[in-house]
A tleap script that builds the chain and sets N, CA, C and O, in Angstrom:
source leaprc.protein.ff14SB
mol = sequence {
  NMET GLY LYS GLU GLU GLU LEU SER GLN LYS
  LEU ASP ALA LEU GLU THR ASP TYR ARG LYS
  GLU LYS GLN GLN ILE GLU GLU THR VAL ASP
  ASP ILE HIE ASN GLU ASN ARG ILE PHE ARG
  ARG GLU ILE GLU SER LEU ALA ASP PHE VAL
  ARG TYR MET ALA LYS ARG GLU GLU ALA THR
  GLU PRO GLU ALA LEU GLN GLN ALA TYR ARG
  PHE ILE GLN GLU ALA GLN GLU GLU GLY GLN
  MET VAL VAL LYS LYS THR LEU ASN LYS LEU
  ASP ASP LYS GLN GLU GLU GLN ARG ILE LEU
  TYR GLN LYS GLN LYS MET SER TYR GLU GLU
  ASP ILE LEU LEU ALA ARG LYS GLU ARG ASN
  CSER
}
set mol.1.N position { -124.057 106.979 -188.842 }
set mol.1.CA position { -125.231 107.820 -188.799 }
set mol.1.C position { -124.927 109.024 -187.911 }
set mol.1.O position { -124.398 108.891 -186.808 }
set mol.2.N position { -125.274 110.190 -188.418 }
set mol.2.CA position { -125.012 111.399 -187.673 }
set mol.2.C position { -126.035 111.636 -186.586 }
set mol.2.O position { -127.088 111.001 -186.524 }
set mol.3.N position { -125.681 112.573 -185.737 }
set mol.3.CA position { -126.561 112.896 -184.610 }
set mol.3.C position { -127.908 113.404 -185.118 }
set mol.3.O position { -128.957 113.075 -184.562 }
set mol.4.N position { -127.868 114.199 -186.168 }
set mol.4.CA position { -129.100 114.765 -186.725 }
set mol.4.C position { -130.031 113.658 -187.244 }
set mol.4.O position { -131.241 113.700 -187.021 }
set mol.5.N position { -129.458 112.683 -187.930 }
set mol.5.CA position { -130.254 111.565 -188.448 }
set mol.5.C position { -130.826 110.724 -187.307 }
set mol.5.O position { -131.976 110.288 -187.352 }
set mol.6.N position { -130.008 110.510 -186.299 }
set mol.6.CA position { -130.458 109.735 -185.138 }
set mol.6.C position { -131.634 110.425 -184.457 }
set mol.6.O position { -132.614 109.779 -184.087 }
set mol.7.N position { -131.528 111.737 -184.295 }
set mol.7.CA position { -132.614 112.494 -183.667 }
set mol.7.C position { -133.862 112.490 -184.549 }
set mol.7.O position { -134.980 112.411 -184.040 }
set mol.8.N position { -133.680 112.573 -185.850 }
set mol.8.CA position { -134.825 112.521 -186.771 }
set mol.8.C position { -135.540 111.175 -186.671 }
set mol.8.O position { -136.768 111.114 -186.716 }
set mol.9.N position { -134.770 110.107 -186.536 }
set mol.9.CA position { -135.381 108.784 -186.381 }
set mol.9.C position { -136.137 108.678 -185.060 }
set mol.9.O position { -137.217 108.090 -184.999 }
set mol.10.N position { -135.565 109.246 -184.010 }
set mol.10.CA position { -136.255 109.243 -182.714 }
set mol.10.C position { -137.555 110.039 -182.803 }
set mol.10.O position { -138.577 109.650 -182.237 }
set mol.11.N position { -137.498 111.161 -183.522 }
set mol.11.CA position { -138.692 111.986 -183.704 }
set mol.11.C position { -139.756 111.217 -184.490 }
set mol.11.O position { -140.938 111.258 -184.146 }
set mol.12.N position { -139.338 110.524 -185.533 }
set mol.12.CA position { -140.279 109.706 -186.312 }
set mol.12.C position { -140.891 108.599 -185.455 }
set mol.12.O position { -142.092 108.342 -185.536 }
set mol.13.N position { -140.069 107.945 -184.637 }
set mol.13.CA position { -140.561 106.880 -183.753 }
set mol.13.C position { -141.550 107.447 -182.733 }
set mol.13.O position { -142.569 106.828 -182.429 }
set mol.14.N position { -141.235 108.624 -182.215 }
set mol.14.CA position { -142.129 109.289 -181.265 }
set mol.14.C position { -143.479 109.565 -181.920 }
set mol.14.O position { -144.528 109.312 -181.329 }
set mol.15.N position { -143.442 110.083 -183.138 }
set mol.15.CA position { -144.668 110.381 -183.889 }
set mol.15.C position { -145.480 109.105 -184.121 }
set mol.15.O position { -146.698 109.097 -183.942 }
set mol.16.N position { -144.808 108.042 -184.514 }
set mol.16.CA position { -145.481 106.766 -184.762 }
set mol.16.C position { -146.128 106.232 -183.486 }
set mol.16.O position { -147.283 105.806 -183.506 }
set mol.17.N position { -145.394 106.253 -182.388 }
set mol.17.CA position { -145.935 105.777 -181.108 }
set mol.17.C position { -147.127 106.613 -180.667 }
set mol.17.O position { -148.126 106.078 -180.186 }
set mol.18.N position { -147.019 107.932 -180.833 }
set mol.18.CA position { -148.107 108.823 -180.437 }
set mol.18.C position { -149.364 108.523 -181.256 }
set mol.18.O position { -150.463 108.434 -180.709 }
set mol.19.N position { -149.195 108.370 -182.550 }
set mol.19.CA position { -150.353 108.077 -183.412 }
set mol.19.C position { -150.991 106.730 -183.048 }
set mol.19.O position { -152.216 106.606 -183.048 }
set mol.20.N position { -150.168 105.726 -182.739 }
set mol.20.CA position { -150.698 104.416 -182.344 }
set mol.20.C position { -151.500 104.524 -181.053 }
set mol.20.O position { -152.603 103.987 -180.955 }
set mol.21.N position { -150.945 105.219 -180.066 }
set mol.21.CA position { -151.639 105.374 -178.784 }
set mol.21.C position { -152.937 106.151 -178.958 }
set mol.21.O position { -153.962 105.813 -178.367 }
set mol.22.N position { -152.879 107.196 -179.776 }
set mol.22.CA position { -154.073 108.004 -180.033 }
set mol.22.C position { -155.143 107.157 -180.722 }
set mol.22.O position { -156.316 107.210 -180.352 }
set mol.23.N position { -154.737 106.383 -181.718 }
set mol.23.CA position { -155.667 105.509 -182.432 }
set mol.23.C position { -156.281 104.480 -181.486 }
set mol.23.O position { -157.476 104.194 -181.562 }
set mol.24.N position { -155.467 103.931 -180.605 }
set mol.24.CA position { -155.952 102.933 -179.655 }
set mol.24.C position { -157.005 103.539 -178.723 }
set mol.24.O position { -158.030 102.915 -178.448 }
set mol.25.N position { -156.750 104.746 -178.245 }
set mol.25.CA position { -157.722 105.409 -177.371 }
set mol.25.C position { -159.006 105.701 -178.140 }
set mol.25.O position { -160.101 105.497 -177.616 }
set mol.26.N position { -158.882 106.179 -179.380 }
set mol.26.CA position { -160.068 106.474 -180.184 }
set mol.26.C position { -160.888 105.210 -180.441 }
set mol.26.O position { -162.118 105.252 -180.418 }
set mol.27.N position { -160.215 104.094 -180.684 }
set mol.27.CA position { -160.931 102.830 -180.879 }
set mol.27.C position { -161.633 102.401 -179.594 }
set mol.27.O position { -162.749 101.885 -179.639 }
set mol.28.N position { -160.991 102.609 -178.463 }
set mol.28.CA position { -161.608 102.273 -177.180 }
set mol.28.C position { -162.847 103.134 -176.947 }
set mol.28.O position { -163.874 102.639 -176.484 }
set mol.29.N position { -162.747 104.424 -177.268 }
set mol.29.CA position { -163.897 105.324 -177.129 }
set mol.29.C position { -165.042 104.846 -178.025 }
set mol.29.O position { -166.194 104.808 -177.594 }
set mol.30.N position { -164.728 104.486 -179.263 }
set mol.30.CA position { -165.760 103.968 -180.166 }
set mol.30.C position { -166.402 102.704 -179.600 }
set mol.30.O position { -167.621 102.545 -179.657 }
set mol.31.N position { -165.581 101.808 -179.055 }
set mol.31.CA position { -166.105 100.578 -178.455 }
set mol.31.C position { -167.045 100.894 -177.292 }
set mol.31.O position { -168.092 100.265 -177.140 }
set mol.32.N position { -166.664 101.862 -176.484 }
set mol.32.CA position { -167.502 102.245 -175.339 }
set mol.32.C position { -168.840 102.790 -175.823 }
set mol.32.O position { -169.888 102.450 -175.275 }
set mol.33.N position { -168.803 103.639 -176.853 }
set mol.33.CA position { -170.057 104.178 -177.397 }
set mol.33.C position { -170.942 103.057 -177.957 }
set mol.33.O position { -172.157 103.061 -177.760 }
set mol.34.N position { -170.330 102.110 -178.647 }
set mol.34.CA position { -171.106 100.985 -179.182 }
set mol.34.C position { -171.715 100.153 -178.059 }
set mol.34.O position { -172.892 99.796 -178.117 }
set mol.35.N position { -170.923 99.844 -177.043 }
set mol.35.CA position { -171.439 99.076 -175.906 }
set mol.35.C position { -172.554 99.840 -175.193 }
set mol.35.O position { -173.522 99.241 -174.725 }
set mol.36.N position { -172.415 101.153 -175.112 }
set mol.36.CA position { -173.438 101.975 -174.469 }
set mol.36.C position { -174.748 101.919 -175.265 }
set mol.36.O position { -175.829 101.833 -174.682 }
set mol.37.N position { -174.646 101.969 -176.594 }
set mol.37.CA position { -175.854 101.859 -177.419 }
set mol.37.C position { -176.534 100.503 -177.205 }
set mol.37.O position { -177.756 100.422 -177.078 }
set mol.38.N position { -175.735 99.455 -177.167 }
set mol.38.CA position { -176.284 98.116 -176.937 }
set mol.38.C position { -176.956 98.050 -175.566 }
set mol.38.O position { -178.053 97.509 -175.432 }
set mol.39.N position { -176.293 98.603 -174.554 }
set mol.39.CA position { -176.844 98.610 -173.197 }
set mol.39.C position { -178.184 99.349 -173.161 }
set mol.39.O position { -179.147 98.868 -172.563 }
set mol.40.N position { -178.241 100.521 -173.806 }
set mol.40.CA position { -179.496 101.291 -173.817 }
set mol.40.C position { -180.616 100.526 -174.513 }
set mol.40.O position { -181.762 100.537 -174.062 }
set mol.41.N position { -180.273 99.861 -175.619 }
set mol.41.CA position { -181.292 99.059 -176.316 }
set mol.41.C position { -181.795 97.927 -175.427 }
set mol.41.O position { -182.992 97.641 -175.397 }
set mol.42.N position { -180.892 97.291 -174.712 }
set mol.42.CA position { -181.289 96.202 -173.812 }
set mol.42.C position { -182.177 96.720 -172.682 }
set mol.42.O position { -183.151 96.070 -172.302 }
set mol.43.N position { -181.838 97.881 -172.155 }
set mol.43.CA position { -182.663 98.485 -171.097 }
set mol.43.C position { -184.054 98.803 -171.644 }
set mol.43.O position { -185.062 98.549 -170.984 }
set mol.44.N position { -184.103 99.363 -172.860 }
set mol.44.CA position { -185.403 99.666 -173.473 }
set mol.44.C position { -186.205 98.387 -173.704 }
set mol.44.O position { -187.418 98.360 -173.495 }
set mol.45.N position { -185.522 97.333 -174.134 }
set mol.45.CA position { -186.208 96.048 -174.333 }
set mol.45.C position { -186.749 95.513 -173.013 }
set mol.45.O position { -187.853 94.973 -172.959 }
set mol.46.N position { -185.975 95.664 -171.967 }
set mol.46.CA position { -186.419 95.223 -170.648 }
set mol.46.C position { -187.650 96.012 -170.204 }
set mol.46.O position { -188.594 95.438 -169.663 }
set mol.47.N position { -187.640 97.322 -170.432 }
set mol.47.CA position { -188.802 98.145 -170.076 }
set mol.47.C position { -190.023 97.722 -170.894 }
set mol.47.O position { -191.133 97.656 -170.365 }
set mol.48.N position { -189.824 97.437 -172.171 }
set mol.48.CA position { -190.934 96.960 -173.007 }
set mol.48.C position { -191.479 95.634 -172.482 }
set mol.48.O position { -192.689 95.414 -172.449 }
set mol.49.N position { -190.563 94.756 -172.073 }
set mol.49.CA position { -190.977 93.462 -171.535 }
set mol.49.C position { -191.785 93.644 -170.250 }
set mol.49.O position { -192.791 92.966 -170.044 }
set mol.50.N position { -191.350 94.549 -169.400 }
set mol.50.CA position { -192.081 94.813 -168.151 }
set mol.50.C position { -193.478 95.333 -168.476 }
set mol.50.O position { -194.456 94.915 -167.855 }
set mol.51.N position { -193.578 96.248 -169.450 }
set mol.51.CA position { -194.901 96.760 -169.844 }
set mol.51.C position { -195.783 95.631 -170.389 }
set mol.51.O position { -196.966 95.535 -170.061 }
set mol.52.N position { -195.187 94.789 -171.219 }
set mol.52.CA position { -195.932 93.662 -171.794 }
set mol.52.C position { -196.448 92.735 -170.693 }
set mol.52.O position { -197.613 92.340 -170.685 }
set mol.53.N position { -195.556 92.404 -169.774 }
set mol.53.CA position { -195.955 91.508 -168.684 }
set mol.53.C position { -197.015 92.162 -167.800 }
set mol.53.O position { -197.913 91.484 -167.300 }
set mol.54.N position { -196.916 93.469 -167.609 }
set mol.54.CA position { -197.899 94.166 -166.775 }
set mol.54.C position { -199.274 94.127 -167.436 }
set mol.54.O position { -200.286 93.957 -166.755 }
set mol.55.N position { -199.315 94.284 -168.762 }
set mol.55.CA position { -200.601 94.225 -169.468 }
set mol.55.C position { -201.148 92.798 -169.470 }
set mol.55.O position { -202.351 92.575 -169.334 }
set mol.56.N position { -200.244 91.847 -169.624 }
set mol.56.CA position { -200.641 90.439 -169.688 }
set mol.56.C position { -201.163 89.963 -168.333 }
set mol.56.O position { -202.144 89.223 -168.248 }
set mol.57.N position { -200.499 90.397 -167.305 }
set mol.57.CA position { -200.870 90.009 -165.939 }
set mol.57.C position { -201.581 91.191 -165.293 }
set mol.57.O position { -200.972 91.949 -164.538 }
set mol.58.N position { -202.840 91.346 -165.580 }
set mol.58.CA position { -203.607 92.487 -165.085 }
set mol.58.C position { -203.607 92.566 -163.563 }
set mol.58.O position { -203.876 93.622 -162.991 }
set mol.59.N position { -203.309 91.467 -162.920 }
set mol.59.CA position { -203.345 91.426 -161.462 }
set mol.59.C position { -202.097 92.035 -160.824 }
set mol.59.O position { -202.021 92.149 -159.600 }
set mol.60.N position { -201.115 92.429 -161.646 }
set mol.60.CA position { -199.877 92.977 -161.102 }
set mol.60.C position { -200.173 94.256 -160.325 }
set mol.60.O position { -200.928 95.120 -160.769 }
set mol.61.N position { -199.567 94.342 -159.180 }
set mol.61.CA position { -199.765 95.521 -158.346 }
set mol.61.C position { -199.009 96.704 -158.940 }
set mol.61.O position { -197.903 96.531 -159.453 }
set mol.62.N position { -199.582 97.893 -158.881 }
set mol.62.CA position { -198.904 99.075 -159.430 }
set mol.62.C position { -197.564 99.355 -158.740 }
set mol.62.O position { -196.628 99.860 -159.360 }
set mol.63.N position { -197.487 99.020 -157.455 }
set mol.63.CA position { -196.231 99.257 -156.734 }
set mol.63.C position { -195.103 98.403 -157.311 }
set mol.63.O position { -193.971 98.868 -157.446 }
set mol.64.N position { -195.415 97.167 -157.646 }
set mol.64.CA position { -194.396 96.272 -158.213 }
set mol.64.C position { -193.939 96.784 -159.572 }
set mol.64.O position { -192.754 96.725 -159.902 }
set mol.65.N position { -194.879 97.281 -160.349 }
set mol.65.CA position { -194.539 97.833 -161.664 }
set mol.65.C position { -193.677 99.085 -161.511 }
set mol.65.O position { -192.690 99.255 -162.227 }
set mol.66.N position { -194.046 99.944 -160.592 }
set mol.66.CA position { -193.244 101.150 -160.344 }
set mol.66.C position { -191.842 100.786 -159.872 }
set mol.66.O position { -190.861 101.411 -160.278 }
set mol.67.N position { -191.751 99.781 -159.021 }
set mol.67.CA position { -190.444 99.351 -158.534 }
set mol.67.C position { -189.599 98.795 -159.687 }
set mol.67.O position { -188.399 99.061 -159.761 }
set mol.68.N position { -190.212 98.038 -160.567 }
set mol.68.CA position { -189.478 97.503 -161.722 }
set mol.68.C position { -188.945 98.646 -162.585 }
set mol.68.O position { -187.790 98.617 -163.010 }
set mol.69.N position { -189.778 99.645 -162.843 }
set mol.69.CA position { -189.331 100.800 -163.634 }
set mol.69.C position { -188.222 101.568 -162.921 }
set mol.69.O position { -187.288 102.057 -163.557 }
set mol.70.N position { -188.329 101.671 -161.605 }
set mol.70.CA position { -187.301 102.355 -160.831 }
set mol.70.C position { -185.958 101.621 -160.947 }
set mol.70.O position { -184.914 102.251 -161.122 }
set mol.71.N position { -185.994 100.298 -160.849 }
set mol.71.CA position { -184.764 99.505 -161.003 }
set mol.71.C position { -184.160 99.698 -162.389 }
set mol.71.O position { -182.945 99.835 -162.538 }
set mol.72.N position { -185.017 99.706 -163.389 }
set mol.72.CA position { -184.537 99.905 -164.764 }
set mol.72.C position { -183.903 101.281 -164.905 }
set mol.72.O position { -182.837 101.420 -165.504 }
set mol.73.N position { -184.559 102.297 -164.355 }
set mol.73.CA position { -184.025 103.655 -164.441 }
set mol.73.C position { -182.692 103.768 -163.701 }
set mol.73.O position { -181.759 104.403 -164.193 }
set mol.74.N position { -182.602 103.159 -162.530 }
set mol.74.CA position { -181.348 103.188 -161.768 }
set mol.74.C position { -180.224 102.498 -162.533 }
set mol.74.O position { -179.092 102.981 -162.557 }
set mol.75.N position { -180.541 101.375 -163.152 }
set mol.75.CA position { -179.524 100.667 -163.941 }
set mol.75.C position { -179.060 101.531 -165.107 }
set mol.75.O position { -177.871 101.581 -165.423 }
set mol.76.N position { -180.003 102.204 -165.737 }
set mol.76.CA position { -179.652 103.073 -166.863 }
set mol.76.C position { -178.780 104.238 -166.395 }
set mol.76.O position { -177.796 104.575 -167.054 }
set mol.77.N position { -179.126 104.846 -165.281 }
set mol.77.CA position { -178.339 105.965 -164.755 }
set mol.77.C position { -176.938 105.519 -164.344 }
set mol.77.O position { -175.957 106.212 -164.614 }
set mol.78.N position { -176.848 104.367 -163.695 }
set mol.78.CA position { -175.534 103.848 -163.295 }
set mol.78.C position { -174.683 103.540 -164.520 }
set mol.78.O position { -173.483 103.812 -164.536 }
set mol.79.N position { -175.306 102.974 -165.536 }
set mol.79.CA position { -174.586 102.698 -166.776 }
set mol.79.C position { -174.057 103.971 -167.410 }
set mol.79.O position { -172.923 104.005 -167.889 }
set mol.80.N position { -174.866 105.012 -167.417 }
set mol.80.CA position { -174.440 106.295 -167.990 }
set mol.80.C position { -173.295 106.901 -167.189 }
set mol.80.O position { -172.377 107.492 -167.757 }
set mol.81.N position { -173.351 106.753 -165.861 }
set mol.81.CA position { -172.263 107.282 -165.030 }
set mol.81.C position { -170.962 106.554 -165.311 }
set mol.81.O position { -169.905 107.180 -165.401 }
set mol.82.N position { -171.029 105.238 -165.451 }
set mol.82.CA position { -169.825 104.452 -165.745 }
set mol.82.C position { -169.242 104.876 -167.088 }
set mol.82.O position { -168.031 105.052 -167.217 }
set mol.83.N position { -170.102 105.038 -168.079 }
set mol.83.CA position { -169.639 105.459 -169.408 }
set mol.83.C position { -168.995 106.835 -169.327 }
set mol.83.O position { -167.918 107.057 -169.880 }
set mol.84.N position { -169.652 107.752 -168.640 }
set mol.84.CA position { -169.131 109.119 -168.543 }
set mol.84.C position { -167.771 109.139 -167.843 }
set mol.84.O position { -166.843 109.803 -168.304 }
set mol.85.N position { -167.654 108.412 -166.731 }
set mol.85.CA position { -166.377 108.350 -166.002 }
set mol.85.C position { -165.274 107.768 -166.879 }
set mol.85.O position { -164.161 108.292 -166.922 }
set mol.86.N position { -165.592 106.690 -167.570 }
set mol.86.CA position { -164.600 106.026 -168.422 }
set mol.86.C position { -164.164 106.946 -169.549 }
set mol.86.O position { -162.973 107.044 -169.843 }
set mol.87.N position { -165.114 107.620 -170.184 }
set mol.87.CA position { -164.770 108.538 -171.271 }
set mol.87.C position { -163.935 109.708 -170.758 }
set mol.87.O position { -163.010 110.152 -171.437 }
set mol.88.N position { -164.254 110.209 -169.568 }
set mol.88.CA position { -163.460 111.295 -168.987 }
set mol.88.C position { -162.026 110.843 -168.719 }
set mol.88.O position { -161.078 111.583 -168.982 }
set mol.89.N position { -161.871 109.623 -168.194 }
set mol.89.CA position { -160.523 109.095 -167.943 }
set mol.89.C position { -159.749 108.961 -169.247 }
set mol.89.O position { -158.564 109.290 -169.308 }
set mol.90.N position { -160.417 108.479 -170.286 }
set mol.90.CA position { -159.744 108.337 -171.579 }
set mol.90.C position { -159.375 109.696 -172.167 }
set mol.90.O position { -158.306 109.851 -172.758 }
set mol.91.N position { -160.264 110.684 -172.003 }
set mol.91.CA position { -159.948 112.042 -172.468 }
set mol.91.C position { -158.735 112.592 -171.728 }
set mol.91.O position { -157.848 113.193 -172.333 }
set mol.92.N position { -158.703 112.381 -170.414 }
set mol.92.CA position { -157.559 112.845 -169.619 }
set mol.92.C position { -156.271 112.158 -170.060 }
set mol.92.O position { -155.228 112.798 -170.192 }
set mol.93.N position { -156.355 110.851 -170.285 }
set mol.93.CA position { -155.177 110.098 -170.724 }
set mol.93.C position { -154.694 110.603 -172.078 }
set mol.93.O position { -153.493 110.762 -172.295 }
set mol.94.N position { -155.622 110.853 -172.977 }
set mol.94.CA position { -155.249 111.340 -174.307 }
set mol.94.C position { -154.615 112.725 -174.212 }
set mol.94.O position { -153.654 113.016 -174.925 }
set mol.95.N position { -155.135 113.567 -173.354 }
set mol.95.CA position { -154.569 114.907 -173.182 }
set mol.95.C position { -153.166 114.824 -172.585 }
set mol.95.O position { -152.266 115.546 -173.015 }
set mol.96.N position { -152.974 113.954 -171.600 }
set mol.96.CA position { -151.640 113.769 -171.012 }
set mol.96.C position { -150.651 113.288 -172.068 }
set mol.96.O position { -149.518 113.766 -172.129 }
set mol.97.N position { -151.079 112.348 -172.893 }
set mol.97.CA position { -150.204 111.842 -173.953 }
set mol.97.C position { -149.864 112.941 -174.953 }
set mol.97.O position { -148.728 113.036 -175.418 }
set mol.98.N position { -150.852 113.768 -175.278 }
set mol.98.CA position { -150.623 114.856 -176.232 }
set mol.98.C position { -149.603 115.846 -175.687 }
set mol.98.O position { -148.702 116.279 -176.406 }
set mol.99.N position { -149.747 116.200 -174.420 }
set mol.99.CA position { -148.823 117.154 -173.801 }
set mol.99.C position { -147.414 116.578 -173.750 }
set mol.99.O position { -146.449 117.264 -174.086 }
set mol.100.N position { -147.293 115.324 -173.333 }
set mol.100.CA position { -145.985 114.673 -173.280 }
set mol.100.C position { -145.367 114.590 -174.672 }
set mol.100.O position { -144.175 114.846 -174.846 }
set mol.101.N position { -146.173 114.236 -175.646 }
set mol.101.CA position { -145.696 114.157 -177.028 }
set mol.101.C position { -145.185 115.521 -177.495 }
set mol.101.O position { -144.107 115.610 -178.083 }
set mol.102.N position { -145.946 116.574 -177.239 }
set mol.102.CA position { -145.538 117.920 -177.664 }
set mol.102.C position { -144.208 118.318 -177.028 }
set mol.102.O position { -143.342 118.889 -177.692 }
set mol.103.N position { -144.051 118.015 -175.740 }
set mol.103.CA position { -142.798 118.346 -175.048 }
set mol.103.C position { -141.622 117.591 -175.656 }
set mol.103.O position { -140.576 118.175 -175.937 }
set mol.104.N position { -141.804 116.282 -175.857 }
set mol.104.CA position { -140.722 115.481 -176.423 }
set mol.104.C position { -140.415 115.907 -177.855 }
set mol.104.O position { -139.253 115.949 -178.260 }
set mol.105.N position { -141.444 116.219 -178.608 }
set mol.105.CA position { -141.264 116.652 -179.998 }
set mol.105.C position { -140.463 117.947 -180.047 }
set mol.105.O position { -139.526 118.076 -180.836 }
set mol.106.N position { -140.833 118.898 -179.206 }
set mol.106.CA position { -140.100 120.171 -179.170 }
set mol.106.C position { -138.644 119.946 -178.781 }
set mol.106.O position { -137.745 120.569 -179.346 }
set mol.107.N position { -138.411 119.069 -177.831 }
set mol.107.CA position { -137.053 118.777 -177.393 }
set mol.107.C position { -136.230 118.185 -178.538 }
set mol.107.O position { -135.099 118.609 -178.779 }
set mol.108.N position { -136.800 117.206 -179.241 }
set mol.108.CA position { -136.091 116.606 -180.378 }
set mol.108.C position { -135.842 117.639 -181.480 }
set mol.108.O position { -134.763 117.677 -182.071 }
set mol.109.N position { -136.837 118.466 -181.748 }
set mol.109.CA position { -136.671 119.480 -182.799 }
set mol.109.C position { -135.575 120.477 -182.436 }
set mol.109.O position { -134.793 120.885 -183.294 }
set mol.110.N position { -135.521 120.867 -181.163 }
set mol.110.CA position { -134.453 121.770 -180.717 }
set mol.110.C position { -133.088 121.100 -180.848 }
set mol.110.O position { -132.121 121.724 -181.287 }
set mol.111.N position { -133.018 119.829 -180.466 }
set mol.111.CA position { -131.756 119.092 -180.580 }
set mol.111.C position { -131.334 118.947 -182.042 }
set mol.111.O position { -130.146 119.024 -182.354 }
set mol.112.N position { -132.290 118.741 -182.927 }
set mol.112.CA position { -131.979 118.642 -184.360 }
set mol.112.C position { -131.426 119.966 -184.866 }
set mol.112.O position { -130.450 119.987 -185.617 }
set mol.113.N position { -132.045 121.071 -184.458 }
set mol.113.CA position { -131.547 122.393 -184.872 }
set mol.113.C position { -130.131 122.633 -184.357 }
set mol.113.O position { -129.283 123.158 -185.079 }
set mol.114.N position { -129.879 122.248 -183.113 }
set mol.114.CA position { -128.530 122.399 -182.557 }
set mol.114.C position { -127.527 121.541 -183.318 }
set mol.114.O position { -126.408 121.977 -183.589 }
set mol.115.N position { -127.928 120.328 -183.658 }
set mol.115.CA position { -127.032 119.440 -184.408 }
set mol.115.C position { -126.735 120.019 -185.787 }
set mol.115.O position { -125.610 119.901 -186.273 }
set mol.116.N position { -127.716 120.638 -186.418 }
set mol.116.CA position { -127.498 121.275 -187.730 }
set mol.116.C position { -126.544 122.454 -187.607 }
set mol.116.O position { -125.660 122.649 -188.442 }
set mol.117.N position { -126.741 123.238 -186.548 }
set mol.117.CA position { -125.848 124.389 -186.340 }
set mol.117.C position { -124.416 123.920 -186.122 }
set mol.117.O position { -123.473 124.495 -186.665 }
set mol.118.N position { -124.263 122.858 -185.312 }
set mol.118.CA position { -122.920 122.319 -185.058 }
set mol.118.C position { -122.297 121.786 -186.341 }
set mol.118.O position { -121.105 121.975 -186.580 }
set mol.119.N position { -123.084 121.133 -187.150 }
set mol.119.CA position { -122.590 120.566 -188.401 }
set mol.119.C position { -122.190 121.671 -189.384 }
set mol.119.O position { -121.204 121.541 -190.110 }
set mol.120.N position { -122.962 122.753 -189.397 }
set mol.120.CA position { -122.699 123.855 -190.329 }
set mol.120.C position { -121.615 124.802 -189.830 }
set mol.120.O position { -121.139 125.651 -190.584 }
set mol.121.N position { -121.227 124.665 -188.580 }
set mol.121.CA position { -120.207 125.565 -188.025 }
set mol.121.C position { -118.822 125.150 -188.419 }
set mol.121.O position { -117.850 125.800 -188.035 }
savepdb mol mol.pdb
quit
């Protein structure tokens, strides 16, 4: 196998690895979005339950109800922050992988061109 073929195979392997890593990150992002939707629905259900219990138990103090809503809101905000941080980290990781891939790809392509020139000389 010639140098040019070897470099072409390395380039193909690089492309395959990059696509796999990119796909894996995209699947993780999708999973995070799905989990976030589930979390929001659960928070909404909890708020509905608190409202139901407040109506059912007319004796509930307004302060306790406000505190329950505050806890729910804090949980929702914390959940959103975790999701945002995680998505930002994944975006950064994907960008780093893209840059590294581009550099390696250019290097292999340059080496392939040099190998062709050497072969044709």
